[in-house]
N, C-alpha and C positions, 0 to 999 in steps of 0.2 A: 504494500500500500504506500501511496505517496500523498502527502497533504501539502497543498499550496495555500498560503494565507497571506493576504495583504490587508492593511488597514489605512484609513485616511480620515482626518477630521474635516468635515464639510461645514461651511458657513451658512447653514440653513437648517430649518426644523425638519424632523423626520417626515412630516406631511409633505413638505416641498421636495425633499430628496426622493420620497416614494413616488411623487407625481412625475418626476423626471425619469426615474428608473422604469416606471411602468408605462411611459409614453413611447411604446415600441415603434410606432410609426415614425417618430423623430430620430430613431437610432442612426439612420444613414447620414443625418445632418451633423452628428457630433461624435458618435461612438467609433473609435478606431479599431476596437476589438470585436464587439458583437455588432456587425453591420446590418443585420436583418433579424427581426423577431416578429412572429405573427402567430395568431391562433386565439383560441378561447382560453384565457389564462385563469383557470380555476383548478383547484386541487384535483388530481386524477386525470386531467386532460392531457392529450398529446399536442405539442406545439411545434413550430418550425423555427429554427435558429441557424444563422450563418455566423460562425465565430472562428477567428484565425484562418479564414479562407475555406473552412469546411462546413458542410451542411449537416445538421443534426435534427432529429425528431425526438426530443426528450419528453419525459412525463413530468408534469408539474407535481412536486411533492408538497410545497407550501406556498401559499399566497396570502400572507397575513398583513393587512393594511398597516403601513408604517413601521413594520417590524422585520418581516422575513419574506424573501423570495428564494425558492429552491427548486431545482429540477434534476433529474437523473436520466442518463442515457448510456447506451452500449454500442460498441462497434461490432457489427455483424450479429453477435449473440452474447448473452450475459456470461461474464467470466473471462472473456478475452481481453477487453479493454473497456472498463466502465468508469463513468465519472458522475459525481454528484456536485453540481455547481450551486453556490449559494451567495446571497447578499443578506447580511444581518445589519439592521439599523439600531443604534443605541442613542436614545435621547440624552444629551448631556445636561439638560435642564437650564441651559443658558442661550438657547436659540441655535445651538450647533448640534451636529449629529456625527457620531463616529460610525463609519461604514466599514464593516469587515466583509471582504470579498475574497472568495476562495473556491477551491475544488478539492475533493477527495477522489483520488484515482485508485482503482484496484483492477486486478486481472492479470492474466498470464503475460501480456505484452508490456506492462508498465515498466519492468526493469530495462527493457530495450529502449524505451523512450524517456527514461528518467532525466538524463542530461538536457534534452530538448525541452521537456516540460519545465524543469527548474529554470531554464534560461528564457526561452521564447514565450512560453505560456505565461509565466509569471510576469514577464515584461509586458505582455498584452493586458493582463489584469491591471497593472500599474498605469499603463497608458489610458485605459478606460477610466480608472479612478481619477487621474489628473484631468482628463477631458470633462468629467462630471464636475469636478471642482471649478474649472473655468466656466462651465455653463451656469453654475449656481452663483457666481460672483456678480 
């Protein structure tokens, strides 16, 4: 298993951060990592995402207003290369929000891609976080 985690403090309330994170139609305008996201974003539903240049059809695991967005997907079949992507929002009580953005990877192929994931994927998460920060300023 491999866990990638990034955090960033954002100058906005959880409501405002949530509004930007869930405005999927605007992703092509600002998001350098997840360039497309569509579907019916409710727990249990399958949605469509383009991230890091790859297309995915993950299942929504959590869609909790102002708190958590989480999905999971697999490459070809479960157990080969699985990912659980998440955004956790923490209200700092002062008009700012701490965003924890990461993914837990598991499966047989994870060791083969560990270096690429630690470098390129984590860089993609950080680029998205920074673009969100700029959008909220």
